[in-house]
N, C-alpha and C positions, 0 to 999 in steps of 0.2 A: 523589515516590510513584512502588512500582515497583507490578507487578499480577504476584504471582507465579502463571501459568496453568496453576493445575493439573501441578505439575511432583510425580514421584512420587520426586528424590534426592539430598531433604535443600537443598536450593539454598536454599531461603528460610526456613531455620532457621542458612546457614552466612551469608546477608545482614543475617539479622536485627543476629545477633552484628559481621560486619566497620562495620558502619556502621546502629545501632540512633538516627542520628535523623530515619529518614526515618521513612514511612509508607508499611507494607508489606501491601497489600492480597489478598489467596487467595483466588484460585476453586477451587471444592469438581475439577473437569469442566477439561481442555481446553478453551477454547471456540472455538480460534480465532485466528487477528490482533486479526480484527473485535469477535468479542468479547471477549477480552481487554482492548484499547484501552479498552473501551468502557464496561467497568468502572469502566476510570478517569478518562475523560471525565466519568461519571453523581459519582462523586465530589470532582475540582476543580468539577465546575457548584456543586456541595450547597455552596460552602466560598468561591460565589461574584468565580469566579476573572472575568475577562473573555476570558480568549487560553487554547488547552490547545496545549499541544506533546508531540506524539507523536514518540518514541524510542525506534530499534530499541532491544533488549538488545546487541547487536552491531555501534557505536560508541563510538566515540569520537571526541569534540565540540572545536571551537578554543576556549579563554575565551570570544572574542566570539561565539558564533553563534545564541545568543540575540537579543540584542539588536542587532544586523544581522537579522533577523527580521524585530521587534517591528518599527523605522523603516519595514520594507518595509509593514506591515502597517501602520504612522499618514499613513503620505506620500500615501491616497488613498485617496480614500469606498468603502464597502461594498466594501473585500479580505477575502472569505472562509476567503482559504484561502492563505499561504504555505507554496515549498520553498527547501532550506540543499542550497548544492553538491554532492552526494556526492565522494567521489574512493575511490581504491581504499586499500583499509586496510593494506596491503603495503608500497605505491607512494605512496607522501603528495603526489607533484606531478602524475598520472593520475588524471583526471576520469573517473568512471564514469558518474552521471548529472549533470546540466545542471538538477538542481531536478525535472526532469518531462518531459512528453514527447506527442507527439499517436499518434492510434488512428488508423489507415488501417480504412478502413468498405468496402472492397473487400476485403482480401486475410485484413481477423481481424487484423491485428498491430500489436501495442504498439512502438512506435517512442521511445526515449528519444531526449533532446538528449542531448549529448557539447561542444557549442559553444554559445556564447551563446544564444538566439534571443529573439525579440520575444515582446511580451505576449500582441500576439491571436493570433500561433503553438499556444500552453497551453493542449492541451487539457487536463491534468491532471497536479495533482504527485506528489512522489512522501509515503508513509509512513514511509520509514525515517525524517527525519527533516522535519516538520510540522505548522505549526501553525495555528491556525481559530479562528478568529472565534467565540468562541459564542451573540449574537447571530445570527447565520448556521446556528447548528445547530440550536438552538433554530426556526429558523425549516424548515429541510429533515430536521432531525435529524439520527445520526447513524451513526458506521456500519453499512452493511449487513451480519448476522449470517449470511444466507443465503448469505455466497461463503464462512466460516469464515477460507478465504488466499488470497490473490493476485486482482486485479483490483480492490477493496475499494475501495482510497485514489481509484482511475480510476472506479469511479460518484460517490463522498461526490466530485469536483472537476464531475462532467456536473453532477448534481444538485443543485452553488451555482452553476454556470455557469447552469442553464436558471431560474433564480432570482432573475436577475438580482442573485448577486456574482460576484465576478474574481475570478480568479488571480493572483499573481504568485514569484522568484524573487526570493529576496537572495541577488544573487552573493558576496560577503562573508560568506555563513555558508557557514563547512567544517566539513565532517563528515567522518569519516575511516568504514566501511560495507563489515564487509566482507558480500559477495550474497549472497543465498539460503543465510544458516547455519542453518536454522532448516532446512532440508533437504536444500538441495546442487540446485545440478544436477542432477548426474547419477544423484539420488536415485526413483526410482519414484514414492514421492508430487510432486517436486514437482510430475512430467508430470501428474500426475493433477488432479490440485487446481487447478491452471494450466488446466485445460483444461476440467474444472469451471467453473470460474469466468470465465473467455474464452465461453462458452456462456450463462451468465446474461448479461451485460455487456449482449452482444450482444444477447439478449434484449428484453432490456431499453431500450437507446439508437437503435440503427439502424433506421432505416427501412427492409430490406429483410433482414432479421434472416441471414436464412438464407443471403444471399452469403457474406458474412465467418465467419458458424458453418461452413458447410460448406466452403467455404478453404480458412478456419484450419487446423481439421482435419484438414482432405488432408495439406496443405506440410508439418504437426509430425510428420505419419505416417507421410510419405513422410522426412524428415529424418533417422528410425527405420532409418527400412526401410533405406534409404541404407549406412547404418554397419550395419548389422544387429545394434540396442542391440535387440533381444528384448523386456528386459524392459521397461523404455523407453515402445516401438512399445505395448505389450498396456498400459501405464496411460495413453498418450494416450489409446486409442480407446476403454477405461474410462469415463477422464473425460467424457468427450467426448458418451456415451451415457447415465450420468449425469445431468452434463448436461444436454443436450433432457432426461429424461424431466421431473431438477427443477422448474425453466427456464421448459418450453416444455407438451409433453403436461398436467401437474399444474396449474398456472397456470389 
């Protein structure tokens, strides 16, 4: 199934015409990554599935990508989520992310793996290609729609781990991914949503959240300032301020 998340340029009609056999779910407005995925997750669970595979629109996959993830999911008890290995879309042998990464609660940074890592080191798995256990989702809930974009997969990973579910990476699941295709790394929308969501994540999961919130935002502001990237400097600042207002002051 495909979720058309409030598009306005006729892509839903083109999808239906080209791929009539798929189930096309349309939202009235853009619900963000979390909200759009949740529409598909809810519909899949209604159909009685055991697993849900989230896959970004900006991807191509190897023919055995899903079966490799499923083997990993079934290979140990209480595996709540499995990530695939993401490769650069235009450089097929270059690893973009080895399934997931770690979170640095001092610097306020998200550190993706670019090489194989021990399962015990995996803090989160990437939502670009993410196999989720339905029993795990029924226990901890789906993606938190307050994130809109970015950090929602990390938040879900932390909720799964806190509830006793494990995370895994399927080393033989190959997915070719265009990074930040929804916004672009140089787009102020990326800076705004990334920093707004970062505040919400650290407010929810940090033992001393003020440290990663302040240090993370300061570091990203510094790099925008040093590069004289004023549009993204302002977007980063706005994202951090709105994040603090939404996730800290209003909760």
